[in-house]
Structures are given as C-alpha cells and as structure tokens.
N, C-alpha and C positions, 0 to 999 in steps of 0.2 A: 904271735898266736896266744902263747899263755896270758898275756895281758887282756887281750881281746877275750878268751873266754873266762877270766876272771871278772872284767867288768860285765859280761852277758849275765853270769853266775849271780853278781851281787843285785843287777838290776831284776832279775827273776824272784830273786829271795824279797826283794822290796815289795814287788806286785802278790807274791805270796802273802807276805804281812800283811797286806791290805785285804786278802782275801780273808785271812784268817779274823780280822778286826769286823768283817762284815759278816763271818759266820758266827763272831762272838754276839753281834747285835741281834741275831734271830731271836732272842727272847724279846724284842722289843715289842711294847705292850698296844703300840698304835698299830705298826704295820704287821706284824707276826711274821713268824720264821719263815712262811712262803714267800710273803711280799718282800724279805729282803734277799732271801737266796735266790728268787728268780728276778731280779731286778737288774736292769740295764749297766748300773755300775757292775756287779758283780759278774756278768756276762764279758763285759768290758776286759776287766782286769784278766778274766781267765784265758780271753782269746790273745792278749798282751803277754801273760806267761808263755803261752803256748809257740807264738810266734817268734819271742826272743829265744827259747829253748831250742826250738826248731832250728832257728838261723845259728846259735853257738854251735849245735852237734853237727851241722851242715859243714861248717867251715872249718872244721878240725882237719887238720893232715893225717889220714888213719894211718897210712902206711910208714909214717916217722915218728910215730907217738910212743911212749911207755904205756904199760898196762895201767898205769894210775890216771893218766890222761883218758884212755879209753874208758875206766871205769865213771870220769867225769862225763864224757858225751853219752855213754849210757844212761846216767841220772837225767841229764837234758832229754834226751828220745824218752824215757820214761814220764818224764812229767809232760811231753807232749801227748803219749798216750792217755795218760791220765784225764788231761782236761778235754782231750777229743771225746772220751767218755761222757764227761761231765756236760759237754756241749750235745752229745746225742741225746742224753737224758733230757736236759732242758727243751729240746725239739720235739722229742718223740714220746716222752713219756705218757703215761696212762694209769690214773687211779682210779678206782669206781668201789666206793664204799656200799655196802649192801647188808638187809638182815635175812638172817636164815633160821628157821623154826629147827631146835633141838628135839624133834620128834622122830627121826629117823625113818621118816616117810618122804618128807619133802625132797624135792631135789631142783638145784638150779643150774642152769646151762649156759645161760649169758649174764650179764648185768648191763647197768645203765649208766652210760655214758655221760660227763658233764654236760654235753650237748643234747641230752635225752635220747640218744639212740642207742638201741640195742647193742652189745658187742659180743658175740659169742666166745665162749672160753675153751672151746675145744676140749671140754670133759664136763663130766656133769658132778655136783657135789652134793653131798648128803651128811648134815650133822646126826649122828647115832647116839650121842649123850653129850651133856655138857655139865661140867664139875666147878664149884667153886672152893678152892682151898682157903683156909683162914690158918692162923697161926693158933698156937695150943692154947695160950692164955683164955680167960672169959673177955667176952666182947673185943677179943682182938680184930685189927683191921683184916683186908683180903691179901692173903699171899701169891694166890695165882690162879688164872682161868685155866680149865683143861676141856678141851673140846675132842670127842674121839668122831675122825670124818671118813665117809665112805668116800673114795674118787673113783671115776670112771673114763679115763681117757679115752678118747674116739680112737675106736680100731683096736682096742688093747683089754685086757683083763682089769676089774676092777680090783683096789686094794685099799687097805684101811690105813689110817694115820694118825697121831694125835697131834693138834695144835696148842700151842701155849702161848703166850704173850712174845715170848721171847726166841720161840722157835716156831717159824713160819713153813709154809708148804710150797715146793717149788714143783710145778709140773704144766707141761704144754705151753710155756713160754710165759706163765705167771706166776707170781708170788702171792700166796692167799696168807694175809697176815690176821690173827686173832685180835680185836680191838677191846670191847667190852659186852655187857650184854644186858637186858632189860626184861622187866615180866609185863606181861602183857594179857589181861583176860585169863590169868593160870597158866599160860605158856610163857616157857623161853626164849625168846627172840636174841639170837646172836649176833653181833655187828662185827663184819668182816670186812677185810677191803684186798681187791684185788687189784694188782700192781703191774705193769706190764713196763720194764726197763731196759731200753734196747741198747743203752751202754753200760749196763752194770758189769758184763765181764770185761770190756775194755777197761773202766774204771779197776776192776781188780788186778788186772794184769799190770796196770800203770803203778797201783799201790804197792805191789810185790817189786816190780824194776826199781821204783823210787825207792823202797828200804834197802834192797840187795846191792843196788849201786853207790848208795850214800855209804852202807858199811865198807863194800870195798874200796872205795875211795879215800875215805877217813883212814882206815887201819893198813892197808895195802903200803908196805915200807916203801921209803922215798930211797932212790940209788942217785949220788951224785954225779956219778959218771953218764948219766941218761944225757943226750944232747937233748936242749931244749926244741921244741916244735915252731 
C-alpha cells in the first residue's frame, strides 16, 4: 500500500506541475490569463489531480496506519477539497465590473451580468469619497487608491468601509474590489468589481489543509517499528 500511495502522490505531483506551468502561462499575450486559466486543459488536469488524490486517500487502510501515513492521506484529501473549490469557481463564478460616482449620493444595488441581465447585490453601495495617494517626490507615480464606501445590507444597519486596491470588501456573498478610476466631466468615476465566488471558502480550506498536512507529513518523525500498511 505504501508503494501505491507513493505512486499516486507522484502522479498527483506531476499533474500539479502541469497546472503550475499553465498558471505561469497566464501571462500569454495571445490568450490572456482568463483564456489559460479556464481552458479545458486546466480543468482536465485539475480533475485528474482530484480523482488521483481521492483514490489514494480512500484506499488507505486507516485502522492500521501510522500517524505519518494519516498525514499523507490528509494531504491527498486536502488536494481534493482544493480542486473541488476550483471547479465550483470555474462553474459558478460571477464577475461584474461597474462604475460608481464618488459623490456621496449615487447608490448601486444591482450590477450588470456578462449576459446583460441585472443581478441584485443584496445591499446598496455609495461612495462617499475617493482619494489618490502618491509618493512624496515630485512627479511621483500613484501609490494607492482609497475609497470610503457606505454599505447598506438588506435588512441590516448601514456601515462604512474603506476600500483600497489590495483590500476588498466582503458582504452579502460578494467581494467588492477597487480597480481604478477616471475623470468624466468634472466627476470622479470609480471602477469596481463585484465578484461572487461559490468555491472560495472551499479553496481556502483546501489550501490550509494542504499546507498543514504537508508540514506534518514532512516533519513528523519516522518510527522504524511501525508496521507497513
């Protein structure tokens, strides 16, 4: 069984290496990141990894294994969880960019889907202010964007939050991200993105499990007296 587990882990590692190559190819100037990440080859490789990891984890004789082997099984099952989350995102993720004036009055409660249908957010957004931060030197480039946002979830009290490029807002099942801005007729229009990702929590759980069980499997002391599975 140890040999079977080792072979399964080796095949899974090779497929993960192929996935890593595809991720590196995300900067392809022809297809672009979206074209590479969502291509059939990527989904096929992810599905192959998940099936191999699940097969290896389920065929482990749990009752007769050492803790180190159990960490290895946990690593396999964490990979399954990770790739299931990726599949959920590939099938049901929704990204809707939109523009919102930073005037403290305009409110947005729905976004336009890629198929030109309106999608309710379950909350209303209003940008109270927007600030462009630059470095101290003269003529320096932009350092960061900051937007003060008033959020009113349905059936709940409103609250304020600060959005930056690297700090999105999570509310009502959506992640609101700040992208950039533009000036139009003396008005500041902020470009944001509403993203609904059904597999995000599953992916996070899989990542945490993968890191945890990898460390336990690698660093857990070996015991010579343990009978092989």
